[in-house]
FIKOLKOL-810009 format. One record per residue (C-alpha): x, y, z; residue in three letters. Coordinates in steps of 0.25 Angstrom, whole numbers, plus 5000, padded with zeros to 4 digits. Example, Ala and Ser with C-alpha at 12.3 -4.5 7.8 and 13.67 -1.06 7.14 Angstrom:
FIKOLKOL-810009
<u = 5049	v = 4982	w = 5031	resn = ALA>
<u = 5055	v = 4996	w = 5029	resn = SER>
***
This chain:
FIKOLKOL-810009
<u = 5000	v = 5000	w = 5000	resn = MET>
<u = 5006	v = 5014	w = 4996	resn = ALA>
<u = 5008	v = 5023	w = 5008	resn = LEU>
<u = 5000	v = 5036	w = 5009	resn = LEU>
<u = 5008	v = 5047	w = 5004	resn = PRO>
<u = 5008	v = 5054	w = 5018	resn = ALA>
<u = 5014	v = 5041	w = 5024	resn = LEU>
<u = 5024	v = 5039	w = 5013	resn = ALA>
<u = 5029	v = 5053	w = 5015	resn = ALA>
<u = 5032	v = 5049	w = 5030	resn = SER>
<u = 5046	v = 5042	w = 5031	resn = LEU>
<u = 5042	v = 5038	w = 5045	resn = GLY>
<u = 5029	v = 5031	w = 5040	resn = HIS>
<u = 5036	v = 5025	w = 5028	resn = VAL>
<u = 5048	v = 5020	w = 5037	resn = LEU>
<u = 5038	v = 5013	w = 5047	resn = TRP>
<u = 5031	v = 5006	w = 5036	resn = ARG>
<u = 5044	v = 5001	w = 5030	resn = ALA>
<u = 5049	v = 4996	w = 5044	resn = SER>
<u = 5035	v = 4989	w = 5045	resn = ALA>
<u = 5037	v = 4983	w = 5032	resn = ARG>
<u = 5051	v = 4977	w = 5035	resn = VAL>
<u = 5047	v = 4972	w = 5049	resn = THR>
<u = 5034	v = 4966	w = 5044	resn = GLY>
<u = 5042	v = 4958	w = 5034	resn = ALA>
<u = 5053	v = 4954	w = 5043	resn = LEU>
<u = 5046	v = 4952	w = 5057	resn = ASP>
<u = 5044	v = 4938	w = 5060	resn = GLY>
<u = 5049	v = 4933	w = 5046	resn = THR>
<u = 5063	v = 4928	w = 5050	resn = VAL>
<u = 5057	v = 4922	w = 5063	resn = ALA>
<u = 5044	v = 4924	w = 5071	resn = PRO>
<u = 5053	v = 4929	w = 5083	resn = THR>
<u = 5062	v = 4938	w = 5075	resn = THR>
<u = 5059	v = 4952	w = 5068	resn = ASP>
<u = 5068	v = 4962	w = 5061	resn = ILE>
<u = 5074	v = 4966	w = 5074	resn = HIS>
<u = 5078	v = 4952	w = 5078	resn = GLY>
<u = 5084	v = 4950	w = 5065	resn = TYR>
<u = 5092	v = 4962	w = 5066	resn = ALA>
<u = 5097	v = 4958	w = 5080	resn = VAL>
<u = 5101	v = 4945	w = 5075	resn = LEU>
<u = 5109	v = 4952	w = 5064	resn = LEU>
<u = 5115	v = 4961	w = 5073	resn = ALA>
<u = 5120	v = 4951	w = 5083	resn = LEU>
<u = 5128	v = 4943	w = 5072	resn = GLY>
<u = 5133	v = 4929	w = 5074	resn = ASP>
<u = 5146	v = 4931	w = 5080	resn = GLU>
<u = 5141	v = 4928	w = 5094	resn = GLY>
<u = 5145	v = 4941	w = 5100	resn = VAL>
<u = 5135	v = 4946	w = 5111	resn = PRO>
<u = 5129	v = 4960	w = 5108	resn = ARG>
<u = 5123	v = 4968	w = 5119	resn = SER>
<u = 5108	v = 4971	w = 5117	resn = GLN>
<u = 5111	v = 4986	w = 5115	resn = GLN>
<u = 5121	v = 4983	w = 5104	resn = TRP>
<u = 5111	v = 4975	w = 5097	resn = VAL>
<u = 5100	v = 4986	w = 5099	resn = ALA>
<u = 5110	v = 4996	w = 5093	resn = ASP>
<u = 5114	v = 4987	w = 5081	resn = ALA>
<u = 5100	v = 4985	w = 5076	resn = VAL>
<u = 5094	v = 4998	w = 5081	resn = ALA>
<u = 5084	v = 4992	w = 5091	resn = LEU>
<u = 5080	v = 4998	w = 5104	resn = SER>
<u = 5084	v = 4990	w = 5116	resn = ARG>
<u = 5070	v = 4987	w = 5119	resn = THR>
<u = 5067	v = 4981	w = 5105	resn = THR>
<u = 5080	v = 4973	w = 5105	resn = LEU>
<u = 5077	v = 4967	w = 5119	resn = THR>
<u = 5064	v = 4961	w = 5113	resn = LYS>
<u = 5071	v = 4957	w = 5100	resn = VAL>
<u = 5082	v = 4950	w = 5108	resn = ALA>
<u = 5072	v = 4943	w = 5117	resn = ALA>
<u = 5065	v = 4937	w = 5104	resn = ARG>
<u = 5078	v = 4933	w = 5098	resn = LEU>
<u = 5083	v = 4926	w = 5111	resn = VAL>
<u = 5070	v = 4918	w = 5112	resn = ALA>
<u = 5072	v = 4914	w = 5098	resn = ALA>
<u = 5086	v = 4909	w = 5101	resn = GLY>
<u = 5092	v = 4919	w = 5091	resn = LEU>
<u = 5099	v = 4927	w = 5101	resn = VAL>
<u = 5106	v = 4925	w = 5114	resn = GLU>
<u = 5105	v = 4935	w = 5125	resn = ARG>
<u = 5116	v = 4935	w = 5136	resn = VAL>
<u = 5121	v = 4945	w = 5146	resn = ARG>
<u = 5130	v = 4955	w = 5139	resn = ASN>
<u = 5145	v = 4952	w = 5143	resn = PRO>
<u = 5148	v = 4966	w = 5143	resn = ALA>
<u = 5137	v = 4970	w = 5152	resn = ASP>
<u = 5130	v = 4959	w = 5160	resn = ARG>
<u = 5118	v = 4968	w = 5162	resn = ARG>
<u = 5115	v = 4968	w = 5147	resn = ALA>
<u = 5111	v = 4957	w = 5137	resn = TRP>
<u = 5119	v = 4953	w = 5125	resn = ALA>
<u = 5114	v = 4946	w = 5112	resn = LEU>
<u = 5120	v = 4935	w = 5104	resn = THR>
<u = 5115	v = 4929	w = 5091	resn = ARG>
<u = 5113	v = 4914	w = 5093	resn = THR>
<u = 5117	v = 4904	w = 5082	resn = PRO>
<u = 5102	v = 4903	w = 5079	resn = ALA>
<u = 5101	v = 4918	w = 5077	resn = GLY>
<u = 5112	v = 4918	w = 5067	resn = ALA>
<u = 5105	v = 4906	w = 5060	resn = GLU>
<u = 5092	v = 4914	w = 5060	resn = ALA>
<u = 5099	v = 4926	w = 5054	resn = VAL>
<u = 5105	v = 4918	w = 5043	resn = ALA>
<u = 5092	v = 4912	w = 5040	resn = ARG>
<u = 5083	v = 4925	w = 5040	resn = TRP>
<u = 5093	v = 4934	w = 5033	resn = GLU>
<u = 5089	v = 4930	w = 5018	resn = PRO>
<u = 5074	v = 4931	w = 5023	resn = LEU>
<u = 5076	v = 4945	w = 5029	resn = VAL>
<u = 5083	v = 4950	w = 5016	resn = GLU>
<u = 5071	v = 4944	w = 5007	resn = ARG>
<u = 5061	v = 4951	w = 5016	resn = LEU>
<u = 5068	v = 4964	w = 5016	resn = GLN>
<u = 5069	v = 4964	w = 5001	resn = ASP>
<u = 5054	v = 4960	w = 5000	resn = ALA>
<u = 5049	v = 4972	w = 5009	resn = VAL>
<u = 5058	v = 4982	w = 5001	resn = SER>
<u = 5052	v = 4976	w = 4988	resn = GLY>
<u = 5047	v = 4990	w = 4983	resn = GLY>
<u = 5061	v = 4995	w = 4981	resn = LEU>
<u = 5071	v = 4991	w = 4971	resn = ASP>
<u = 5085	v = 4987	w = 4975	resn = SER>
<u = 5091	v = 5001	w = 4973	resn = ALA>
<u = 5080	v = 5007	w = 4981	resn = GLU>
<u = 5082	v = 4996	w = 4992	resn = ARG>
<u = 5097	v = 5000	w = 4993	resn = GLU>
<u = 5093	v = 5015	w = 4993	resn = GLU>
<u = 5083	v = 5013	w = 5004	resn = LEU>
<u = 5093	v = 5005	w = 5012	resn = HIS>
<u = 5104	v = 5015	w = 5011	resn = ASP>
<u = 5094	v = 5027	w = 5015	resn = LEU>
<u = 5090	v = 5019	w = 5027	resn = LEU>
<u = 5104	v = 5015	w = 5031	resn = LEU>
<u = 5108	v = 5030	w = 5031	resn = ALA>
<u = 5097	v = 5034	w = 5040	resn = VAL>
<u = 5098	v = 5022	w = 5050	resn = THR>
<u = 5113	v = 5021	w = 5051	resn = ARG>
<u = 5115	v = 5032	w = 5061	resn = PRO>
<u = 5105	v = 5025	w = 5070	resn = HIS>
<u = 5111	v = 5011	w = 5069	resn = LEU>
<u = 5123	v = 5005	w = 5077	resn = SER>
<u = 5136	v = 5003	w = 5070	resn = PRO>
<u = 5134	v = 4989	w = 5074	resn = GLU>
<u = 5122	v = 4987	w = 5066	resn = ALA>
<u = 5124	v = 4975	w = 5057	resn = PRO>
<u = 5127	v = 4977	w = 5042	resn = SER>
<u = 5116	v = 4967	w = 5039	resn = SER>
<u = 5106	v = 4976	w = 5046	resn = LEU>
<u = 5111	v = 4989	w = 5039	resn = LEU>
<u = 5109	v = 4982	w = 5026	resn = ALA>
<u = 5094	v = 4979	w = 5029	resn = SER>
<u = 5084	v = 4989	w = 5024	resn = THR>
<u = 5074	v = 4983	w = 5033	resn = GLY>
<u = 5082	v = 4985	w = 5045	resn = PHE>
<u = 5085	v = 4999	w = 5042	resn = LEU>
<u = 5070	v = 5002	w = 5039	resn = VAL>
<u = 5066	v = 4997	w = 5053	resn = THR>
<u = 5078	v = 5004	w = 5060	resn = ARG>
<u = 5075	v = 5017	w = 5054	resn = LEU>
<u = 5060	v = 5016	w = 5057	resn = HIS>
<u = 5063	v = 5012	w = 5072	resn = ALA>
<u = 5072	v = 5024	w = 5073	resn = ARG>
<u = 5062	v = 5034	w = 5067	resn = MET>
<u = 5051	v = 5028	w = 5075	resn = HIS>
<u = 5058	v = 5030	w = 5088	resn = ALA>
<u = 5062	v = 5044	w = 5084	resn = ASP>
<u = 5048	v = 5048	w = 5079	resn = LEU>
<u = 5041	v = 5042	w = 5092	resn = ALA>
<u = 5050	v = 5050	w = 5101	resn = ALA>
<u = 5047	v = 5063	w = 5093	resn = ALA>
<u = 5032	v = 5061	w = 5092	resn = LEU>
<u = 5030	v = 5056	w = 5107	resn = ARG>
<u = 5026	v = 5069	w = 5113	resn = GLU>
<u = 5015	v = 5071	w = 5102	resn = LEU>
<u = 5009	v = 5057	w = 5106	resn = GLU>
<u = 5011	v = 5052	w = 5092	resn = VAL>
<u = 5019	v = 5040	w = 5087	resn = GLU>
<u = 5026	v = 5038	w = 5074	resn = PRO>
<u = 5015	v = 5028	w = 5070	resn = ARG>
<u = 5005	v = 5039	w = 5071	resn = HIS>
<u = 5011	v = 5048	w = 5060	resn = LEU>
<u = 5006	v = 5039	w = 5049	resn = GLY>
<u = 4992	v = 5040	w = 5053	resn = THR>
<u = 4993	v = 5055	w = 5054	resn = PHE>
<u = 4999	v = 5056	w = 5040	resn = ARG>
<u = 4989	v = 5046	w = 5034	resn = ALA>
<u = 4977	v = 5053	w = 5040	resn = LEU>
<u = 4982	v = 5067	w = 5036	resn = ARG>
<u = 4985	v = 5064	w = 5022	resn = SER>
<u = 4974	v = 5054	w = 5018	resn = ALA>
<u = 4964	v = 5053	w = 5030	resn = GLY>
<u = 4954	v = 5052	w = 5035	resn = PRO>
<u = 4953	v = 5037	w = 5033	resn = PHE>
<u = 4949	v = 5024	w = 5040	resn = PRO>
<u = 4958	v = 5018	w = 5051	resn = GLN>
<u = 4960	v = 5005	w = 5043	resn = ALA>
<u = 4965	v = 5013	w = 5031	resn = GLU>
<u = 4975	v = 5020	w = 5040	resn = LEU>
<u = 4981	v = 5006	w = 5044	resn = ALA>
<u = 4983	v = 5003	w = 5029	resn = ARG>
<u = 4989	v = 5017	w = 5026	resn = HIS>
<u = 4999	v = 5015	w = 5038	resn = LEU>
<u = 5002	v = 5001	w = 5035	resn = GLY>
<u = 4998	v = 4996	w = 5049	resn = THR>
<u = 4988	v = 4988	w = 5057	resn = SER>
<u = 4974	v = 4992	w = 5061	resn = GLY>
<u = 4977	v = 4990	w = 5076	resn = PRO>
<u = 4989	v = 4999	w = 5074	resn = THR>
<u = 4981	v = 5010	w = 5067	resn = VAL>
<u = 4971	v = 5009	w = 5078	resn = VAL>
<u = 4981	v = 5012	w = 5089	resn = GLU>
<u = 4987	v = 5024	w = 5081	resn = ILE>
<u = 4973	v = 5029	w = 5078	resn = VAL>
<u = 4969	v = 5027	w = 5093	resn = ASP>
<u = 4981	v = 5035	w = 5098	resn = HIS>
<u = 4979	v = 5047	w = 5088	resn = LEU>
<u = 4964	v = 5048	w = 5091	resn = GLU>
<u = 4968	v = 5049	w = 5106	resn = ARG>
<u = 4977	v = 5060	w = 5102	resn = LEU>
<u = 4966	v = 5067	w = 5094	resn = GLY>
<u = 4974	v = 5066	w = 5081	resn = ALA>
<u = 4963	v = 5058	w = 5073	resn = LEU>
<u = 4950	v = 5052	w = 5075	resn = GLU>
<u = 4942	v = 5041	w = 5070	resn = ARG>
<u = 4928	v = 5044	w = 5063	resn = ARG>
<u = 4918	v = 5034	w = 5058	resn = ARG>
<u = 4912	v = 5039	w = 5045	resn = PRO>
<u = 4897	v = 5038	w = 5044	resn = GLU>
<u = 4898	v = 5029	w = 5031	resn = ALA>
<u = 4905	v = 5018	w = 5039	resn = ASP>
<u = 4905	v = 5019	w = 5054	resn = ARG>
<u = 4914	v = 5007	w = 5055	resn = ARG>
<u = 4926	v = 5014	w = 5049	resn = THR>
<u = 4935	v = 5024	w = 5057	resn = GLN>
<u = 4940	v = 5035	w = 5049	resn = VAL>
<u = 4953	v = 5042	w = 5054	resn = LEU>
<u = 4953	v = 5057	w = 5054	resn = HIS>
<u = 4966	v = 5066	w = 5058	resn = LEU>
<u = 4962	v = 5077	w = 5067	resn = LEU>
<u = 4969	v = 5091	w = 5069	resn = PRO>
<u = 4977	v = 5085	w = 5081	resn = ARG>
<u = 4982	v = 5074	w = 5072	resn = GLY>
<u = 4987	v = 5084	w = 5062	resn = GLU>
<u = 4994	v = 5092	w = 5072	resn = ALA>
<u = 5001	v = 5080	w = 5078	resn = LEU>
<u = 5005	v = 5075	w = 5064	resn = LEU>
<u = 5011	v = 5089	w = 5061	resn = THR>
<u = 5019	v = 5088	w = 5074	resn = ALA>
<u = 5023	v = 5074	w = 5072	resn = ALA>
<u = 5028	v = 5076	w = 5058	resn = ASP>
<u = 5037	v = 5087	w = 5063	resn = GLU>
<u = 5044	v = 5078	w = 5073	resn = ARG>
<u = 5044	v = 5066	w = 5063	resn = ALA>
<u = 5051	v = 5074	w = 5053	resn = GLU>
<u = 5062	v = 5078	w = 5063	resn = ALA>
<u = 5064	v = 5063	w = 5067	resn = VAL>
<u = 5064	v = 5059	w = 5052	resn = ILE>
<u = 5074	v = 5070	w = 5048	resn = SER>
<u = 5083	v = 5066	w = 5059	resn = ALA>
<u = 5083	v = 5051	w = 5055	resn = LEU>
<u = 5085	v = 5054	w = 5040	resn = LEU>
<u = 5096	v = 5064	w = 5042	resn = ALA>
<u = 5106	v = 5055	w = 5035	resn = PRO>
<u = 5097	v = 5057	w = 5022	resn = LEU>
<u = 5096	v = 5068	w = 5013	resn = SER>
<u = 5081	v = 5073	w = 5010	resn = PRO>
<u = 5081	v = 5066	w = 4997	resn = ASP>
<u = 5086	v = 5053	w = 5004	resn = GLN>
<u = 5075	v = 5054	w = 5014	resn = ARG>
<u = 5064	v = 5055	w = 5003	resn = ASP>
<u = 5070	v = 5043	w = 4996	resn = ARG>
<u = 5071	v = 5035	w = 5009	resn = LEU>
<u = 5056	v = 5038	w = 5011	resn = ARG>
<u = 5052	v = 5035	w = 4997	resn = ALA>
<u = 5060	v = 5021	w = 4997	resn = LEU>
<u = 5053	v = 5018	w = 5010	resn = LEU>
<u = 5040	v = 5020	w = 5004	resn = VAL>
<u = 5043	v = 5011	w = 4993	resn = ARG>
<u = 5048	v = 5001	w = 5003	resn = PHE>
<u = 5035	v = 5002	w = 5011	resn = VAL>
<u = 5026	v = 5001	w = 4999	resn = GLU>
<u = 5033	v = 4989	w = 4993	resn = GLY>
***
């Protein structure tokens, strides 16, 4: 489904859709207990048997400590990673990839490569390389020097890491407005193409019905939009953006632009436009 022009113009929304496309293709495919984060951790640990602190691994794959702890627990339960006390600091944990973990990576690697080719099927080989290079230029300053080359070569990994960084920065910038990054797509869709039914919003955003209900409930409590039932069909709830929503979007856009400009500082204006255009192609397939 083609993106609404207002959503295609938003790098934050397009990047979120690209990240969802990658994780949706990979999560649970290599193994029911291993998602893209687990696969990245296994790659980062290598097969040399050297224990790595959890902080080292978190930095290497650009994950928060909280997320890494959850990922590591799943990998340990699956027998792919061993967790022991860090020899350099007995109060902390160290991770080592087990022989089973090394075998799993060797087995999964061709599958992951094919899946990543499949999700970027809307781009030719030159465009895929260009997208990768632009993503790497933006994400490199935020990645550890220890990040494995196999991850740096992965467009899917770079997409998810840039999205995670942008989401965290946007969430912090928007917090005092009581607005979350995921709310901005709803604002933009309704301002440009609304009002429309709640189910139609889910299709435009590329998300589930229950997620849209959560978003609409929150924004309705803020007085940013309201549900109305048309006389012709009382079963349908049509969403209308209110003046409060227009004002919140204006304020949120200013903050989002500052966050995005800071993250994309390594790119020229033309390169920023090109990155967004390639990501739109990536999302639309």
